[in-house]
C-alpha positions in Angstrom: 32.0 -76.8 54.0 32.6 -80.3 52.4 32.6 -83.2 54.6 36.3 -84.9 55.6 34.9 -88.0 54.0 35.7 -86.1 50.5 38.4 -87.8 48.4 42.0 -86.5 49.7 43.6 -83.9 47.1 47.6 -83.7 47.4 48.4 -80.2 46.2 52.1 -79.9 45.2 53.9 -76.7 45.7 57.4 -76.5 44.8 59.5 -73.9 46.3 62.8 -71.8 45.6 64.1 -68.4 47.4 59.9 -67.9 48.2 60.1 -66.4 51.8 58.2 -63.1 50.7 55.2 -65.5 49.2 55.0 -69.0 50.7 53.1 -67.9 54.0 50.2 -66.3 51.6 50.2 -69.0 49.6 49.8 -72.3 52.7 47.3 -70.1 54.3 45.3 -69.8 51.1 44.9 -73.6 51.3 44.5 -73.5 54.9 41.5 -71.5 54.0 40.1 -73.7 51.8 36.2 -75.0 52.5 37.5 -78.0 51.2 39.1 -79.6 53.9 40.9 -83.7 53.0 44.1 -81.7 51.8 47.7 -82.4 52.4 50.1 -80.1 50.7 53.7 -81.6 49.8 56.0 -78.6 49.8 59.5 -79.6 48.0 62.3 -77.1 48.5 65.0 -76.7 45.9 67.5 -75.7 47.8 66.7 -72.1 48.7 69.2 -69.8 50.4 66.2 -67.7 52.1 64.2 -68.0 55.0 61.7 -69.9 52.9 62.7 -73.9 54.5 62.1 -71.9 58.4 58.5 -70.3 57.2 57.4 -73.8 56.2 58.6 -75.9 59.1 56.4 -73.6 61.5 53.3 -74.5 59.4 54.7 -78.7 59.1 54.7 -78.1 62.8 51.3 -76.9 63.6 49.5 -78.6 60.5 50.0 -82.4 59.9 48.7 -82.0 56.5 51.7 -80.0 55.8 54.5 -81.8 54.9 58.3 -81.1 53.8 60.7 -82.2 51.4 64.0 -81.2 50.5 66.3 -82.0 47.6 69.7 -82.5 48.1 70.9 -80.2 44.6 68.6 -77.9 42.9 67.5 -79.5 40.1 64.4 -77.4 38.8 60.8 -77.1 39.3 60.1 -80.5 37.1 62.2 -82.8 39.8 60.9 -81.0 42.7 56.9 -81.7 41.7 58.0 -85.1 40.7 59.6 -85.7 44.4 56.3 -84.6 45.6 54.1 -86.8 43.2 56.2 -89.8 44.4 54.7 -88.8 47.9 51.2 -87.6 47.6 48.6 -90.3 48.6 45.4 -88.1 47.1 43.2 -89.3 45.1 43.4 -85.9 43.2 47.0 -84.3 42.1 46.7 -79.9 42.2 49.3 -78.1 41.6 49.9 -74.7 43.0 53.6 -72.3 42.5 55.2 -70.7 45.8 53.6 -66.8 45.1 50.2 -67.6 43.5 47.1 -68.1 45.7 43.5 -70.0 45.7 40.1 -68.2 46.6 38.2 -70.3 49.7 36.0 -72.0 47.5 38.6 -73.1 44.6 38.8 -77.4 45.6 35.3 -77.4 46.5 34.2 -76.1 43.3 36.2 -78.5 41.0 35.5 -81.5 43.4 31.7 -80.5 43.3 31.9 -80.1 39.5 34.2 -83.1 39.1 32.0 -85.3 40.9 28.5 -84.1 39.9 29.6 -84.8 36.1 31.6 -87.8 36.4 34.9 -86.1 35.1 38.6 -87.4 36.0 40.2 -84.1 35.5 38.9 -80.2 36.0 41.7 -78.5 33.6 41.2 -74.6 33.8 39.2 -71.8 34.9 39.8 -68.0 35.0 41.4 -66.6 37.5 42.6 -62.7 38.2 46.3 -60.9 38.3 47.8 -59.3 41.3 50.8 -57.6 41.3 54.3 -58.0 43.3 53.3 -57.0 46.2 49.6 -58.8 46.3 47.5 -56.2 45.2 44.8 -56.4 42.9 45.8 -55.3 39.2 42.1 -55.6 38.4 42.8 -57.8 35.3 41.8 -61.6 34.7 42.5 -64.1 32.5 39.7 -65.8 30.8 39.6 -69.1 29.2 38.1 -70.6 26.1 34.4 -71.7 25.8 36.2 -74.9 25.1 39.8 -76.7 24.9 40.8 -79.0 22.4 44.4 -80.4 22.5 44.9 -78.6 19.3 44.8 -75.6 20.3 46.8 -76.5 23.3 49.3 -77.6 21.3 50.0 -74.1 19.7 48.8 -71.7 22.8 49.3 -72.6 26.5 45.8 -71.6 27.7 46.1 -73.4 31.0 47.7 -71.6 33.9 49.0 -74.8 36.5 47.1 -73.4 39.2 44.3 -74.3 38.0 44.3 -77.8 37.0 43.2 -81.1 39.2 43.2 -84.8 37.9 42.2 -88.1 39.1 44.9 -90.7 39.9 42.8 -93.3 39.8 42.0 -92.5 35.9 45.1 -91.3 34.9 47.4 -92.3 37.2 50.5 -90.3 38.4 51.4 -88.5 35.6 55.0 -87.5 35.6 56.4 -84.0 34.7 59.3 -83.5 32.3 62.7 -82.0 34.0 63.1 -79.7 31.9 63.5 -76.2 33.8 60.1 -74.5 32.1 57.2 -75.0 30.6 56.4 -78.6 32.0 53.4 -77.5 33.1 52.0 -77.4 29.4 53.5 -80.6 28.7 51.8 -82.2 31.5 48.4 -80.9 30.0 49.3 -81.6 26.5 49.2 -85.2 27.9 46.0 -85.1 29.8 44.5 -83.5 26.7 45.4 -85.6 24.3 43.8 -88.7 26.4 40.5 -86.6 27.1 40.3 -85.0 23.9 38.3 -81.5 24.7 38.0 -79.3 28.1 35.5 -77.6 29.4 36.5 -74.1 32.1 33.7 -73.1 35.0 33.4 -69.4 34.0 34.3 -68.2 37.4 37.4 -66.8 38.6 38.8 -69.2 41.8 42.3 -67.5 42.4 45.0 -65.0 42.2 48.2 -65.1 39.9 51.1 -62.9 41.0 52.4 -61.1 38.2 55.9 -60.5 39.2 58.5 -57.2 38.1 61.2 -59.3 37.0 59.8 -61.9 35.3 57.7 -59.6 32.9 60.4 -58.8 30.1 63.5 -60.6 31.3 61.9 -64.3 30.7 60.7 -63.6 27.4 64.1 -65.3 25.2 64.2 -67.9 28.3 60.3 -69.2 27.2 60.9 -68.9 23.6 64.0 -71.6 24.0 61.9 -73.6 26.2 59.0 -73.1 24.1 61.0 -74.7 21.2 62.2 -77.1 23.6 58.8 -78.9 23.6 58.7 -79.2 19.9 61.9 -80.8 19.3 62.2 -82.9 22.7 58.5 -83.6 24.0 57.4 -83.7 20.8 60.1 -85.2 18.7 60.1 -83.2 15.7 62.7 -82.2 13.2 64.1 -78.4 13.4 62.6 -76.7 10.2 58.9 -78.5 12.1 59.6 -77.3 15.3 60.4 -73.9 14.0 56.9 -74.0 12.1 54.6 -74.8 15.0 56.9 -71.9 16.6 55.8 -69.4 13.9 52.0 -71.0 14.6 52.5 -70.1 18.3 53.3 -67.3 18.3 50.7 -66.0 15.7 48.0 -67.7 18.0 49.8 -66.0 21.3 49.5 -62.8 19.7 45.7 -63.6 18.1 44.6 -64.6 21.5 46.0 -62.3 24.0 43.3 -60.2 24.5 42.3 -62.8 27.0 45.2 -62.0 29.1 44.8 -60.1 31.8 41.5 -58.2 30.7 40.1 -55.8 32.2 37.3 -57.1 34.5 
């Protein structure tokens, strides 16, 4: 176990109607072998028991805090609210339905410190279903990742990324409802040029029944918005980028949830 004098990691978790998963998600952080962390949960006006569940954690563990938004504003706004409160040298992200393996933070921090790196962008992770059962599938990572590769295909699972605030500052998150994580890591790769993963699975990504097919049209819309609004491209150029995006995504589909 790493000692408490190790740098503080701020873990940002947005929540919305997450009562089914949030208990297990928080426990996966509490079970980390790296113990110097804080969790900042931001609830986006949940209508279920999410806030009550989180409150039980905040009463028992002073490393866990909760913020509540006054109006439903989306994941980007929630993450920015957490970012403003973050005190850590490192910023990490976790969604309310995903899980970290116990050595996730320890492996990342050791690797970053040993190689004098300001960021650890991505690694392999396993897929689980809505009930937390393994799908015996694993998301693989490229041997190296450049800005141009990421520009045309979103390779980075947001539950894998962590960055050094001393090097990057606190990087603002877009308020767009989806794909904020893609835009965040595009900003990062534009600065560092290339990233390399460690070929080790350190987390579980939950594939939920209601998100496999019903959101495909939404994702197309938000992908297009990234090219139009984030990059500032004209309609024809954004459309051309989308075409390449789909070609690259289909070509790289074998890496997504490959049988392990």
